[in-house]
C-alpha beads as a LAMMPS data file, in Angstrom:
LAMMPS data file: protein, C-alpha beads

129 atoms
128 bonds

1 atom types
1 bond types

-500.0 500.0 xlo xhi
-500.0 500.0 ylo yhi
-500.0 500.0 zlo zhi

Masses

1 110.0

Atoms # bond

1 1 1 5.558 14.529 -5.078
2 1 1 5.517 15.524 -1.430
3 1 1 4.580 13.173 1.406
4 1 1 1.212 14.722 2.124
5 1 1 0.294 14.261 -1.532
6 1 1 1.485 10.635 -1.585
7 1 1 -0.551 9.906 1.520
8 1 1 -3.623 11.692 0.133
9 1 1 -3.471 9.738 -3.153
10 1 1 -3.190 6.517 -1.137
11 1 1 -6.134 7.497 1.121
12 1 1 -8.256 8.444 -1.891
13 1 1 -7.616 5.048 -3.480
14 1 1 -8.427 3.173 -0.256
15 1 1 -11.834 4.873 -0.150
16 1 1 -12.645 3.060 -3.410
17 1 1 -11.674 -0.398 -2.118
18 1 1 -14.560 -2.527 -0.797
19 1 1 -14.178 -3.644 2.810
20 1 1 -11.164 -1.423 3.557
21 1 1 -11.072 -0.042 7.090
22 1 1 -8.840 2.406 8.950
23 1 1 -7.611 1.606 12.453
24 1 1 -5.081 3.051 14.892
25 1 1 -3.747 -0.003 16.795
26 1 1 -0.290 1.567 17.292
27 1 1 -1.546 4.980 18.388
28 1 1 -2.456 8.177 16.539
29 1 1 0.849 8.382 14.625
30 1 1 0.155 5.225 12.604
31 1 1 -2.786 4.865 10.213
32 1 1 -3.325 1.148 9.573
33 1 1 -5.567 0.088 6.706
34 1 1 -7.037 -3.400 6.779
35 1 1 -9.352 -5.588 4.763
36 1 1 -11.205 -8.243 6.773
37 1 1 -8.786 -7.695 9.670
38 1 1 -5.598 -8.076 7.596
39 1 1 -3.186 -5.161 7.085
40 1 1 -2.528 -3.998 3.524
41 1 1 -1.252 -0.431 4.050
42 1 1 0.242 1.744 6.765
43 1 1 0.956 5.474 6.868
44 1 1 3.030 7.461 9.320
45 1 1 5.271 10.472 9.619
46 1 1 7.314 9.131 12.542
47 1 1 10.319 8.946 10.203
48 1 1 10.301 12.740 9.886
49 1 1 8.363 12.730 6.618
50 1 1 4.992 11.303 5.561
51 1 1 5.424 7.793 4.128
52 1 1 3.149 5.059 2.793
53 1 1 3.970 1.375 3.382
54 1 1 2.302 -1.256 1.187
55 1 1 2.556 -4.988 0.590
56 1 1 4.211 -6.057 -2.671
57 1 1 5.016 -9.271 -4.466
58 1 1 8.715 -9.980 -3.743
59 1 1 9.739 -9.887 -7.424
60 1 1 7.749 -6.695 -8.057
61 1 1 9.209 -5.204 -4.891
62 1 1 12.760 -5.785 -6.075
63 1 1 12.076 -4.291 -9.495
64 1 1 10.263 -1.277 -8.043
65 1 1 13.142 -0.540 -5.652
66 1 1 15.674 -0.812 -8.489
67 1 1 13.701 1.516 -10.773
68 1 1 12.437 4.156 -8.306
69 1 1 14.741 5.831 -5.815
70 1 1 11.678 6.831 -3.760
71 1 1 10.645 3.203 -3.195
72 1 1 12.589 1.499 -0.414
73 1 1 12.150 -1.660 1.695
74 1 1 9.165 -1.565 4.038
75 1 1 9.783 0.556 7.113
76 1 1 9.379 -1.636 10.235
77 1 1 7.981 -4.447 8.068
78 1 1 9.270 -7.627 6.422
79 1 1 11.620 -6.200 3.782
80 1 1 10.855 -8.917 1.222
81 1 1 7.082 -8.382 1.213
82 1 1 6.641 -4.670 1.980
83 1 1 7.825 -1.432 0.377
84 1 1 7.845 2.195 1.486
85 1 1 6.789 5.038 -0.788
86 1 1 8.843 8.083 0.112
87 1 1 8.181 11.739 -0.746
88 1 1 10.428 14.104 -2.618
89 1 1 10.802 12.356 -5.924
90 1 1 8.839 11.625 -9.032
91 1 1 6.349 8.936 -7.999
92 1 1 3.252 9.438 -10.109
93 1 1 -0.303 9.385 -8.772
94 1 1 -1.192 6.395 -10.983
95 1 1 1.725 4.361 -9.609
96 1 1 0.756 5.147 -6.001
97 1 1 -2.836 4.102 -6.742
98 1 1 -1.691 0.907 -8.506
99 1 1 0.586 -0.052 -5.613
100 1 1 -2.192 0.491 -3.054
101 1 1 -4.567 -1.609 -5.164
102 1 1 -1.981 -4.353 -5.632
103 1 1 -1.317 -4.467 -1.883
104 1 1 -5.053 -4.757 -1.178
105 1 1 -5.445 -7.554 -3.738
106 1 1 -2.449 -9.486 -2.385
107 1 1 -4.186 -9.591 0.991
108 1 1 -7.624 -10.375 -0.474
109 1 1 -6.168 -13.311 -2.453
110 1 1 -5.119 -14.957 0.809
111 1 1 -8.517 -14.610 2.470
112 1 1 -10.961 -17.522 2.435
113 1 1 -13.239 -17.114 -0.601
114 1 1 -16.282 -16.495 1.587
115 1 1 -14.559 -13.520 3.261
116 1 1 -13.302 -11.818 0.108
117 1 1 -15.021 -8.458 -0.525
118 1 1 -14.051 -8.711 -4.219
119 1 1 -12.845 -11.371 -6.629
120 1 1 -9.128 -10.553 -6.954
121 1 1 -8.998 -12.108 -10.414
122 1 1 -11.392 -9.576 -11.928
123 1 1 -11.093 -6.533 -9.647
124 1 1 -9.163 -3.745 -11.353
125 1 1 -6.378 -4.087 -13.858
126 1 1 -3.399 -5.665 -12.090
127 1 1 -1.273 -5.942 -15.213
128 1 1 -0.435 -2.224 -15.136
129 1 1 2.416 -2.638 -12.643

Bonds

1 1 1 2
2 1 2 3
3 1 3 4
4 1 4 5
5 1 5 6
6 1 6 7
7 1 7 8
8 1 8 9
9 1 9 10
10 1 10 11
11 1 11 12
12 1 12 13
13 1 13 14
14 1 14 15
15 1 15 16
16 1 16 17
17 1 17 18
18 1 18 19
19 1 19 20
20 1 20 21
21 1 21 22
22 1 22 23
23 1 23 24
24 1 24 25
25 1 25 26
26 1 26 27
27 1 27 28
28 1 28 29
29 1 29 30
30 1 30 31
31 1 31 32
32 1 32 33
33 1 33 34
34 1 34 35
35 1 35 36
36 1 36 37
37 1 37 38
38 1 38 39
39 1 39 40
40 1 40 41
41 1 41 42
42 1 42 43
43 1 43 44
44 1 44 45
45 1 45 46
46 1 46 47
47 1 47 48
48 1 48 49
49 1 49 50
50 1 50 51
51 1 51 52
52 1 52 53
53 1 53 54
54 1 54 55
55 1 55 56
56 1 56 57
57 1 57 58
58 1 58 59
59 1 59 60
60 1 60 61
61 1 61 62
62 1 62 63
63 1 63 64
64 1 64 65
65 1 65 66
66 1 66 67
67 1 67 68
68 1 68 69
69 1 69 70
70 1 70 71
71 1 71 72
72 1 72 73
73 1 73 74
74 1 74 75
75 1 75 76
76 1 76 77
77 1 77 78
78 1 78 79
79 1 79 80
80 1 80 81
81 1 81 82
82 1 82 83
83 1 83 84
84 1 84 85
85 1 85 86
86 1 86 87
87 1 87 88
88 1 88 89
89 1 89 90
90 1 90 91
91 1 91 92
92 1 92 93
93 1 93 94
94 1 94 95
95 1 95 96
96 1 96 97
97 1 97 98
98 1 98 99
99 1 99 100
100 1 100 101
101 1 101 102
102 1 102 103
103 1 103 104
104 1 104 105
105 1 105 106
106 1 106 107
107 1 107 108
108 1 108 109
109 1 109 110
110 1 110 111
111 1 111 112
112 1 112 113
113 1 113 114
114 1 114 115
115 1 115 116
116 1 116 117
117 1 117 118
118 1 118 119
119 1 119 120
120 1 120 121
121 1 121 122
122 1 122 123
123 1 123 124
124 1 124 125
125 1 125 126
126 1 126 127
127 1 127 128
128 1 128 129
């Protein structure tokens, strides 16, 4: 899957997530997606190719990196909690969508209950990862 396709799948999924917003706090080269002011996904092509950076549970992150050559530690982010989805390999659309959703839900889980746009326990099927 090429980078533009990875980024488009990620964007399409974000459009379905309640309360998700796009900002450009680092300039036009960085798309930053937030829920209630907290970052859950970034996209850029400053590395020379279009990439998607998402939050991941540390254990899931390790497993994903071991099993997918196109998933690497988070570019310019805390390597334990963030991963980068890189183009050129065989990442499937469903996996990209699942990883975006998981990142969103990891952030939502840490919001005060009154600020949560969804209940993370019942939103989507998180067991698919």
